[in-house]
N, C-alpha and C positions, 0 to 999 in steps of 0.2 A: 068451053072456050080454051083455046091453046094459050100457053104462057106468053108467047110472042105477041099475040093479039091483045092480051090483057096488058102487057107492058107498054105496048104502043098506045093504047087508050089512056093508060095512066100518065105516060109521058106527055101526051097531048093535052092533058088537063080535063079529059072527058070524065063524066060521072061513072065511077066504077063500084060504088057502095052496093048497088043492087046486085052485083055479081058475086058478092061475098056472103058466106054463111057465118054471120057474127056469133051464132050460138056455139060454134066450134073454135072461135078465135081465142088465142091465149098469148101471153107474153113469154118469150123465150127467157128461161132462167128465173122466172117468177114463182116457180113451184116452191111451196113452203117446205122447209126442213126443220125439224125440231132439234134444238140443242139444249142441254142442261148446263147451267152455270151456277156454281155456289158462290154466294156473296155473304160477307159478314153482316150481322144484324144491323150495325150502324149504317152500312151502305144501303141496305134495303129501306131503312127508315128515311134516309136522305133522298133516295129515289122517289119514295112515296110522297114526301113533302113537295118535291119539285113537280112531280106529276100532277098533284092536286092543284098546285099554284098555276100550272099551265092548262089545267082542265083536260088532261089526257090520262090514259092508263099507264101503269108502270111499264108494261110491255111496249107500248107505243113510244114512250120516252126513250127507252133503251134503243129501240130501232132507229129513232130519229138521231140520237147521238152517235150511234155506230155508223149510220149512213153518212153523217156529216164528217166524222173522223176519217172514214174510208175515202170520201171524196177529196178531203184535204191531202191525204196520203197519195192519192192518184195524181192530183195536181202537182204536188211536190216532186213526184218521181218523173214527171215530164220536163221539169226544169233542167 
């Protein structure tokens, strides 16, 4: 199917999911990149306590907090 035909179907609200190969679908910019960050022991202990309290891993907690802070920064920069 040509892109114009696909776009026309999508814009008209037609069902297009059957036209997609979802096994190859991916989110742009969602590829993981590894970074190493050194934290003082007291900070790791505090992160672990908070992660346990919330029932998430330390890594998930750090990602949540960073995403929240980056979202706030993006919103503030639009003002």
